[in-house]
C-alpha positions as CSV (number, residue, x, y, z in Angstrom):
1,X,8.8,30.7,22.9
2,X,9.6,33.7,20.4
3,X,9.4,33.5,16.7
4,X,13.1,33.4,16.5
5,X,13.5,30.5,18.8
6,X,10.6,28.6,16.9
7,X,12.5,29.1,13.6
8,X,15.9,27.9,15.0
9,X,14.1,24.9,16.4
10,X,12.4,24.4,13.0
11,X,15.9,24.4,11.2
12,X,18.3,23.1,13.4
13,X,16.3,21.2,16.2
14,X,16.8,22.3,20.1
15,X,20.0,20.6,20.3
16,X,21.5,22.7,17.5
17,X,21.0,25.9,19.7
18,X,24.2,27.4,21.1
19,X,22.4,28.3,24.5
20,X,20.6,25.0,24.8
21,X,21.0,23.6,28.2
22,X,20.7,20.1,29.5
23,X,17.7,20.9,31.8
24,X,15.8,21.8,28.7
25,X,16.1,18.5,27.2
26,X,13.2,16.0,27.3
27,X,13.2,13.2,29.8
28,X,11.7,10.4,28.1
29,X,10.6,9.3,24.6
30,X,7.1,10.6,24.9
31,X,8.5,14.1,25.6
32,X,10.8,14.1,22.9
33,X,8.2,13.0,20.6
34,X,6.0,15.9,21.6
35,X,8.7,18.5,21.5
36,X,9.6,17.4,17.9
37,X,6.0,17.2,16.9
38,X,5.4,20.8,18.3
39,X,8.1,22.0,16.0
40,X,7.8,19.9,12.8
41,X,4.0,19.3,12.3
42,X,3.9,21.8,9.8
43,X,6.8,20.5,7.8
44,X,5.2,16.9,7.7
45,X,2.8,18.4,5.0
46,X,5.8,18.7,2.6
47,X,7.4,15.6,3.6
48,X,4.0,13.8,3.0
49,X,3.5,15.4,-0.5
50,X,7.1,14.4,-1.4
51,X,6.4,10.7,-0.5
52,X,3.0,10.6,-2.2
53,X,4.7,11.2,-5.4
54,X,5.9,7.6,-5.4
55,X,2.4,6.4,-4.7
56,X,0.7,8.2,-7.4
57,X,0.7,4.9,-9.7
58,X,-0.9,2.8,-6.8
59,X,-3.5,5.5,-5.9
60,X,-4.4,5.8,-9.5
61,X,-4.8,1.9,-9.8
62,X,-6.7,1.7,-6.7
63,X,-9.1,4.2,-7.7
64,X,-9.7,2.5,-11.1
65,X,-10.4,-0.8,-9.5
66,X,-12.5,0.8,-6.8
67,X,-14.8,2.1,-9.4
68,X,-15.0,-1.0,-11.1
69,X,-16.0,-2.7,-7.9
70,X,-18.8,-0.1,-7.5
71,X,-19.9,-0.6,-11.1
72,X,-20.2,-4.4,-10.9
73,X,-24.0,-5.4,-11.9
74,X,-26.1,-6.2,-8.8
75,X,-26.1,-9.7,-9.9
76,X,-22.5,-9.8,-9.7
77,X,-20.9,-12.8,-8.3
78,X,-18.4,-13.5,-5.6
79,X,-16.1,-14.9,-8.3
80,X,-16.0,-11.5,-10.3
81,X,-15.1,-9.5,-7.0
82,X,-12.5,-12.2,-6.2
83,X,-11.0,-11.7,-9.8
84,X,-11.1,-8.0,-9.4
85,X,-9.2,-8.2,-6.1
86,X,-6.8,-10.6,-7.7
87,X,-5.7,-8.4,-10.5
88,X,-5.7,-5.3,-8.3
89,X,-3.1,-7.0,-6.0
90,X,-1.0,-8.5,-8.9
91,X,-0.7,-4.9,-10.5
92,X,0.0,-3.2,-6.9
93,X,3.3,-5.3,-6.9
94,X,5.4,-3.0,-9.0
95,X,3.4,-0.1,-7.8
96,X,4.5,-0.7,-4.4
97,X,7.8,-1.9,-5.5
98,X,8.8,1.8,-6.8
99,X,8.0,3.3,-3.5
100,X,11.1,1.8,-1.7
101,X,13.6,4.4,-2.6
102,X,11.2,7.1,-1.5
103,X,10.5,5.2,1.7
104,X,14.3,5.0,2.5
105,X,14.7,9.0,2.0
106,X,11.8,9.9,4.0
107,X,12.7,7.2,6.7
108,X,16.1,9.1,7.0
109,X,14.6,12.7,7.4
110,X,12.3,11.5,9.9
111,X,14.7,9.4,11.8
112,X,16.8,12.6,12.3
113,X,13.8,14.8,13.1
114,X,12.7,12.1,15.8
115,X,16.2,12.5,17.5
116,X,15.4,16.3,17.3
117,X,18.3,16.7,14.9
118,X,18.6,19.0,12.0
119,X,17.8,17.6,8.3
120,X,17.6,19.3,5.0
121,X,14.4,17.5,3.5
122,X,15.5,17.5,-0.1
123,X,19.1,17.2,0.0
124,X,19.0,14.4,2.8
125,X,16.2,12.9,1.1
126,X,18.2,12.6,-2.2
127,X,21.4,11.5,-0.4
128,X,19.5,8.6,1.4
129,X,17.9,7.5,-1.8
130,X,21.0,7.4,-3.8
131,X,22.7,5.5,-0.9
132,X,20.0,3.0,0.1
133,X,17.7,2.5,-3.2
134,X,19.0,-1.3,-3.8
135,X,18.1,-2.5,-0.4
136,X,14.9,-0.3,-0.2
137,X,13.6,-1.8,-3.4
138,X,14.2,-5.4,-2.0
139,X,11.9,-4.2,1.1
140,X,9.4,-2.8,-1.1
141,X,9.0,-5.6,-3.6
142,X,8.4,-7.7,-0.5
143,X,5.9,-5.2,0.9
144,X,4.0,-5.4,-2.6
145,X,4.4,-9.5,-3.0
146,X,3.1,-10.1,0.8
147,X,-0.5,-9.2,0.1
148,X,-0.8,-10.9,-3.1
149,X,0.5,-14.0,-1.5
150,X,-1.7,-13.9,1.4
151,X,-4.7,-13.4,-0.9
152,X,-4.0,-16.2,-3.0
153,X,-2.9,-18.3,-0.4
154,X,-5.9,-17.6,1.9
155,X,-8.2,-18.3,-1.1
156,X,-6.3,-21.5,-2.0
157,X,-6.3,-23.0,1.7
158,X,-9.9,-21.7,2.2
159,X,-11.1,-23.8,-0.8
160,X,-9.3,-27.0,0.5
161,X,-10.8,-26.5,3.9
162,X,-14.0,-27.5,2.4
163,X,-12.6,-31.1,2.2
164,X,-10.3,-30.9,5.5
165,X,-9.9,-28.8,8.3
166,X,-6.3,-29.6,8.5
167,X,-5.7,-26.7,6.0
168,X,-6.4,-24.3,8.8
169,X,-2.9,-24.7,9.9
170,X,-0.9,-23.6,7.0
171,X,-3.8,-20.8,6.4
172,X,-2.9,-19.8,10.0
173,X,0.7,-19.9,9.5
174,X,0.5,-17.9,6.2
175,X,-1.5,-15.2,8.0
176,X,1.0,-15.2,10.8
177,X,3.8,-14.6,8.3
178,X,2.1,-11.7,6.8
179,X,1.2,-10.0,10.3
180,X,5.2,-10.3,11.4
181,X,6.4,-8.9,8.0
182,X,3.9,-5.9,8.4
183,X,5.6,-5.3,11.9
184,X,9.0,-5.9,10.9
185,X,8.6,-3.6,7.7
186,X,8.2,-0.7,10.1
187,X,11.8,-1.3,11.1
188,X,13.3,-2.4,7.8
189,X,13.6,1.0,6.3
190,X,14.8,2.7,9.4
191,X,17.5,0.1,10.0
192,X,18.8,0.1,6.3
193,X,19.4,3.8,6.5
194,X,21.0,3.6,10.0
195,X,23.4,0.7,9.7
196,X,25.6,-0.7,7.1
197,X,24.0,-3.9,7.0
198,X,23.5,-6.7,4.4
199,X,20.1,-7.0,3.1
200,X,19.2,-10.3,4.7
201,X,20.6,-9.0,8.1
202,X,18.3,-6.1,8.0
203,X,15.2,-8.4,7.3
204,X,16.6,-10.9,10.2
205,X,17.1,-8.1,12.6
206,X,14.0,-6.3,11.8
207,X,11.8,-9.7,12.5
208,X,13.8,-10.7,15.6
209,X,13.2,-7.0,17.3
210,X,9.5,-6.9,16.2
211,X,9.1,-10.5,17.5
212,X,11.1,-9.8,20.8
213,X,9.0,-6.6,21.4
214,X,5.9,-7.8,20.0
215,X,3.3,-6.0,22.2
216,X,5.2,-2.7,21.4
217,X,5.3,-3.5,17.8
218,X,1.5,-4.4,17.8
219,X,0.6,-1.2,19.7
220,X,2.7,1.2,17.3
221,X,1.0,-0.5,14.3
222,X,-2.4,0.1,15.8
223,X,-1.7,3.6,16.4
224,X,-1.3,4.2,12.6
225,X,-4.6,2.8,12.3
226,X,-6.6,5.1,14.7
227,X,-7.6,7.9,12.2
228,X,-9.5,5.3,9.7
229,X,-10.7,3.4,12.8
230,X,-12.3,6.5,14.2
231,X,-13.5,7.2,10.8
232,X,-15.3,3.8,10.5
233,X,-16.8,4.3,13.8
234,X,-18.2,7.7,13.0
235,X,-19.6,6.5,9.9
236,X,-21.5,3.5,11.8
237,X,-22.8,5.8,14.4
238,X,-24.0,8.7,12.1
239,X,-25.7,7.1,9.0
240,X,-25.4,9.1,5.7
241,X,-22.0,10.5,6.3
242,X,-19.9,7.6,5.2
243,X,-18.8,9.4,2.2
244,X,-17.8,12.9,3.8
245,X,-15.9,10.7,6.4
246,X,-14.1,8.8,3.8
247,X,-13.2,11.8,2.0
248,X,-11.7,13.5,4.9
249,X,-9.7,10.6,5.8
250,X,-8.4,10.2,2.3
251,X,-7.3,13.9,2.3
252,X,-5.5,13.6,5.6
253,X,-3.6,10.7,4.3
254,X,-2.7,12.4,1.1
255,X,-1.5,15.9,2.7
256,X,-0.2,14.8,6.3
257,X,-1.2,11.6,8.1
258,X,1.3,9.2,6.5
259,X,4.3,11.4,7.3
260,X,2.9,11.7,10.8
261,X,2.7,7.8,11.1
262,X,6.0,7.4,9.8
263,X,7.4,9.9,12.5
264,X,5.7,7.7,15.0
265,X,7.6,4.6,13.6
266,X,10.9,6.5,13.4
267,X,10.5,7.4,17.1
268,X,9.7,3.7,17.9
269,X,12.6,2.6,15.6
270,X,15.2,4.9,17.4
271,X,14.2,3.7,20.7
272,X,14.6,0.1,19.7
273,X,17.8,0.7,18.1
274,X,19.5,2.8,20.8
275,X,18.3,0.5,23.5
276,X,19.0,-2.9,22.0
277,X,21.5,-2.4,19.2
278,X,23.7,0.6,19.6
279,X,25.0,-0.5,23.1
280,X,26.7,-3.5,21.1
281,X,28.4,-1.1,18.9
282,X,31.3,0.8,20.0
283,X,30.8,4.5,19.6
284,X,27.1,4.3,18.6
285,X,24.9,7.0,20.2
286,X,22.2,6.1,22.8
287,X,19.3,8.3,24.2
288,X,19.8,10.8,21.5
289,X,17.9,13.9,22.3
290,X,17.2,12.8,25.9
291,X,18.6,14.5,29.1
292,X,21.4,12.3,30.2
293,X,20.9,10.7,33.7
294,X,23.5,12.1,35.5
295,X,24.1,15.6,34.4
296,X,25.3,19.2,36.1
297,X,23.4,22.5,35.3
298,X,25.7,23.6,32.6
299,X,25.4,24.9,29.1
300,X,24.8,21.7,26.8
301,X,27.4,21.3,24.1
302,X,26.6,18.8,21.3
303,X,29.3,16.0,20.8
304,X,30.1,17.3,17.3
305,X,31.2,20.7,18.8
306,X,33.2,19.4,21.6
307,X,36.4,19.3,19.4
């Protein structure tokens, strides 16, 4: 691939090239993701930094609390740590809430890239934020409230378990709700920027799809934790480098890794939507960016250009 082809792919996606033929198209989702990542990996730096702007308050507040936790006296009690975590999670609610519109904007850009389609980062980001900020705020408020509810609920039921083990049931149900929302939240933002749905419909459909495809949802969620898991493993295997590993992981998240993880989620969401939702909607596209099952060896002309 020459420099000219590389730049054409970067700005327009492979399908935007006039001489793009069907045999050049990926045959499956894995190949499509690989082609997109090969072209877009450097652009993910800019997307990541743009998204991190919304997370500055959350990052600053987390650093403040981490330093406070490290500076607790050696005789610090469990109650002091619990109180610190409680305050951290409570203030994190508005800090996470303000990230919702940014999440909608980034989800729109990455959804298009995951389809190997063109997207202007700043203008498309701005349009997606403008058109979806209200629903996105609802999702991000839930994202912020959920950890606080889980922590306080688990502490409450944990104390009640000392009197009766029957409280294991509500504690387990609370944990299950949190896990399901963590999986459904991956689909909520791509769904609200893709379909014209009411907020409750977005939540319901995201939950139903996540539960219906639970193994895939769990796998995708685990993939987003591969790097920190490797960091923890490396820190345990080689004593004395924990802080260096932590610094590397933090820098990766700040400059690139969040956008990469969201590209994975966007590809996963595209697959679910185009497989289970779009076939029920007249005219909705399916298998975008993939080679058609029955095709002739002819020049591929995008649908938008057929007219």
